[in-house]
C-alpha positions as CSV (number, residue, x, y, z in Angstrom):
1,M,44.7,18.1,-87.9
2,K,43.0,15.1,-89.4
3,E,39.4,15.3,-90.6
4,I,36.9,12.4,-90.2
5,N,33.9,12.5,-92.5
6,S,32.7,9.0,-92.3
7,S,31.1,7.1,-89.3
8,A,33.0,4.0,-90.5
9,N,36.3,5.5,-89.4
10,K,38.1,3.2,-87.0
11,Q,38.8,5.8,-84.3
12,Y,35.3,7.3,-84.6
13,K,33.8,3.8,-84.2
14,L,35.8,3.2,-81.1
15,C,34.6,6.5,-79.7
16,T,30.9,5.5,-80.3
17,Q,31.5,2.1,-78.7
18,L,32.9,3.7,-75.6
19,T,29.4,5.2,-74.9
20,S,28.6,1.6,-73.8
21,K,29.9,0.0,-70.5
22,K,30.6,-3.3,-72.4
23,Y,33.3,-1.6,-74.5
24,R,34.6,0.5,-71.7
25,D,35.3,-2.7,-69.8
26,K,36.6,-4.5,-72.9
27,Y,39.2,-1.9,-73.9
28,G,39.9,-0.3,-70.5
29,L,39.1,3.1,-72.0
30,Y,36.5,5.8,-71.4
31,L,35.4,9.2,-72.6
32,I,35.9,12.7,-71.1
33,E,34.4,15.9,-72.5
34,G,35.2,19.6,-72.1
35,D,38.3,21.8,-71.9
36,N,38.7,21.7,-68.1
37,L,38.4,18.0,-67.7
38,I,40.9,17.3,-70.5
39,A,43.3,19.9,-69.0
40,E,43.0,18.2,-65.6
41,A,43.6,14.8,-67.2
42,V,46.8,16.2,-68.7
43,A,47.9,17.7,-65.4
44,C,47.3,14.3,-63.7
45,N,49.3,12.5,-66.4
46,V,46.3,10.4,-67.6
47,E,47.0,8.6,-70.8
48,I,45.0,10.2,-73.6
49,T,44.7,8.0,-76.7
50,A,42.6,10.3,-79.0
51,V,41.0,13.7,-79.1
52,F,38.0,14.8,-81.2
53,L,37.0,18.3,-82.0
54,S,33.9,19.7,-83.5
55,H,34.2,22.1,-86.5
56,Q,32.9,24.9,-84.3
57,Y,35.6,24.4,-81.7
58,G,37.6,27.6,-81.7
59,H,39.3,28.1,-78.4
60,A,42.0,25.4,-78.3
61,K,44.3,25.5,-75.3
62,T,48.0,24.5,-75.5
63,L,47.9,21.0,-74.1
64,A,50.1,18.0,-74.4
65,I,47.5,15.9,-76.3
66,P,47.6,13.8,-79.4
67,E,46.9,15.4,-82.7
68,P,43.1,15.9,-82.7
69,Y,40.6,14.7,-85.2
70,I,38.1,17.2,-86.6
71,L,34.5,15.9,-86.9
72,S,31.5,17.3,-88.8
73,E,28.7,18.7,-86.6
74,K,26.6,15.6,-87.2
75,L,29.3,13.1,-86.3
76,F,30.4,15.1,-83.2
77,N,26.8,15.4,-81.9
78,N,26.5,11.6,-82.2
79,I,29.2,11.2,-79.5
80,A,28.7,14.3,-77.4
81,Q,27.4,13.5,-73.9
82,T,26.2,17.0,-73.0
83,E,23.5,19.2,-74.5
84,T,25.7,22.2,-74.8
85,S,29.1,20.6,-75.6
86,Q,32.3,22.6,-75.5
87,G,33.3,20.8,-78.7
88,I,36.1,18.6,-77.4
89,I,36.1,15.0,-76.4
90,A,38.9,12.6,-75.5
91,I,39.5,8.9,-75.1
92,V,41.5,8.2,-72.0
93,K,42.9,5.1,-70.4
94,K,41.4,3.8,-67.1
95,R,43.6,3.9,-64.1
96,E,44.1,0.2,-63.1
97,D,45.4,-0.6,-59.6
98,T,46.1,-4.0,-58.3
99,Q,44.8,-4.8,-54.8
100,S,48.3,-4.5,-53.4
101,A,48.9,-1.2,-55.1
102,F,45.5,0.1,-54.0
103,F,46.1,-0.6,-50.3
104,S,49.7,0.6,-50.5
105,H,48.4,3.9,-51.7
106,C,45.7,4.1,-49.0
107,K,47.9,2.9,-46.1
108,A,46.4,4.6,-43.0
109,G,44.1,6.7,-45.1
110,N,40.3,6.5,-45.3
111,I,38.4,4.5,-48.0
112,L,35.0,5.0,-49.4
113,V,33.1,1.7,-50.1
114,L,30.1,1.8,-52.5
115,D,27.6,-1.0,-52.1
116,R,25.4,-1.3,-55.2
117,L,24.9,2.4,-55.7
118,Q,22.9,3.1,-58.9
119,D,22.6,6.8,-59.5
120,L,25.6,7.7,-61.7
121,G,25.5,11.4,-60.6
122,N,25.6,10.3,-56.9
123,I,28.5,8.0,-57.6
124,G,30.6,10.7,-59.3
125,T,29.6,13.2,-56.6
126,M,30.8,10.8,-53.9
127,I,34.1,10.3,-55.6
128,R,34.6,14.0,-55.9
129,T,33.7,14.5,-52.2
130,A,35.9,11.7,-51.1
131,D,38.8,13.4,-52.9
132,A,38.0,16.7,-51.3
133,A,37.7,15.2,-47.8
134,G,41.1,13.6,-48.0
135,Y,40.0,10.0,-48.6
136,K,42.6,7.9,-50.4
137,G,40.6,5.4,-52.4
138,V,37.2,4.1,-53.5
139,I,36.0,0.5,-53.5
140,A,33.0,-0.5,-55.6
141,I,31.1,-3.8,-54.9
142,K,29.6,-5.5,-57.9
143,G,26.1,-4.1,-58.7
144,T,27.4,-0.5,-58.3
145,G,26.8,1.6,-61.4
146,D,29.6,2.1,-63.9
147,I,32.1,4.6,-62.4
148,F,33.5,5.3,-65.9
149,S,30.1,6.2,-67.4
150,P,30.0,9.8,-68.9
151,K,27.5,11.0,-66.2
152,A,29.6,9.7,-63.3
153,V,32.8,11.0,-64.9
154,R,31.3,14.5,-65.2
155,A,30.1,14.5,-61.6
156,A,33.5,13.4,-60.4
157,A,35.0,16.4,-62.1
158,G,38.5,15.3,-62.4
159,S,38.8,13.4,-59.0
160,L,38.6,10.1,-60.9
161,F,42.1,10.9,-62.3
162,R,43.5,11.0,-58.7
163,M,41.5,8.5,-56.8
164,P,42.4,4.8,-57.1
165,I,39.4,2.5,-57.7
166,L,39.2,-1.1,-56.7
167,L,36.4,-3.4,-57.7
168,F,35.1,-6.5,-55.7
169,D,32.7,-9.1,-56.9
170,T,31.2,-9.7,-53.4
171,A,30.7,-8.0,-50.1
172,A,32.5,-10.9,-48.4
173,E,35.7,-10.3,-50.5
174,A,35.6,-6.6,-49.8
175,L,35.2,-7.1,-46.1
176,A,38.0,-9.7,-45.9
177,A,40.4,-7.4,-47.7
178,L,39.5,-4.4,-45.5
179,K,39.9,-6.4,-42.3
180,A,43.2,-7.9,-43.5
181,Q,44.4,-4.3,-43.9
182,G,43.3,-3.4,-40.4
183,K,40.7,-0.9,-41.5
184,K,37.9,0.1,-39.1
185,V,34.8,-0.8,-41.1
186,I,32.0,1.7,-40.6
187,G,28.5,0.8,-41.7
188,T,25.7,3.2,-42.2
189,C,22.0,2.4,-41.5
190,F,18.9,3.8,-40.0
191,E,18.8,1.1,-37.4
192,A,22.2,2.0,-35.9
193,K,22.3,3.0,-32.3
194,A,25.4,5.2,-32.6
195,D,25.3,8.7,-34.1
196,Y,28.1,9.3,-36.5
197,F,29.7,12.1,-34.4
198,D,30.0,9.8,-31.4
199,V,32.3,7.5,-33.3
200,D,35.9,8.2,-34.3
201,L,36.0,8.5,-38.1
202,K,39.3,10.5,-38.3
203,S,41.6,8.0,-39.9
204,D,42.1,4.4,-41.2
205,V,38.4,3.8,-41.7
206,A,36.4,2.2,-44.5
207,L,33.1,4.0,-44.8
208,L,30.3,1.8,-46.3
209,I,27.6,3.6,-48.3
210,G,24.6,1.5,-49.4
211,N,22.1,1.4,-52.3
212,E,19.9,4.4,-52.6
213,G,16.7,2.4,-52.1
214,G,17.8,-0.6,-50.0
215,G,20.7,0.6,-48.1
216,L,23.6,-1.6,-47.1
217,S,23.4,-5.3,-47.6
218,K,22.8,-7.4,-44.4
219,E,26.2,-9.0,-44.9
220,L,28.0,-5.6,-44.8
221,M,26.0,-4.4,-41.8
222,A,26.8,-7.6,-39.9
223,G,30.5,-7.4,-40.9
224,A,31.0,-3.8,-39.9
225,D,32.9,-3.0,-36.8
226,V,30.3,-0.4,-35.9
227,N,27.2,1.0,-37.7
228,V,26.3,4.6,-37.4
229,K,23.4,6.9,-38.4
230,I,22.9,10.5,-39.2
231,P,20.3,12.0,-36.7
232,M,17.3,13.6,-38.5
233,E,14.1,15.3,-37.6
234,P,11.2,12.7,-37.4
235,T,9.4,14.4,-40.3
236,V,12.3,13.3,-42.7
237,D,12.9,9.7,-43.3
238,S,16.0,9.8,-45.6
239,L,18.8,11.9,-47.1
240,N,20.2,11.8,-50.6
241,A,23.0,9.1,-50.6
242,A,25.6,11.6,-51.8
243,V,24.7,14.2,-49.2
244,A,24.8,11.5,-46.5
245,A,28.2,10.3,-47.7
246,G,29.5,13.9,-47.7
247,I,28.4,14.5,-44.1
248,L,30.1,11.4,-43.0
249,M,33.3,11.8,-44.9
250,Y,33.7,15.4,-43.7
251,E,33.5,14.2,-40.1
252,S,37.1,13.0,-40.6
253,K,38.1,16.5,-41.6
254,R,36.4,18.0,-38.5
């Protein structure tokens, strides 16, 4: 194994750059951390370009990974994204699907659409829940937090390796693409007249989840085939976005 003792090392500098969205977008790479996440990346045939170990890392698993670099405690701590790191970090390549490939994968399956979601933990949790509920893909509209940020990647817990992601610059472009594919577009808002369990969400739907504070854009609400709400006691005025998304996505399982 190769040792890195200088912060000027090319591979190490790349790793530090990937803590920033600017460079994740530029290089099409992102960071994952921990034994389980890296093992899952291997199982999903994700391309791993580099692996970094701390000097304290002493429980290596037999994985098909590139020859790892060994970092001093100081250098490793500079790139670790968790307070109690397991001592292993990898650089992996983003999954990049064309619009055609994305919709070919989804076919009659359900799609989760994120409209300007900001909380990275919520974003990752929704992707994980979509995977668990049998959804086939995730669309993110511009203004949504970075899906490949360390916090979102951790919350997605490996589902990011399996779920195709498609980005759109505008709500209008996303709606047009979904309608062209024959998806039933389901909006979510407090003003909706229909309760979610009175609408068929079983298959071939695109579920729209809006910004934590502002909800769905007016354009998406107007463009939806139907808007639904989750009934709540009058003493409660909102639910966490990820919890609400989970309830709605699991309606398709029910």
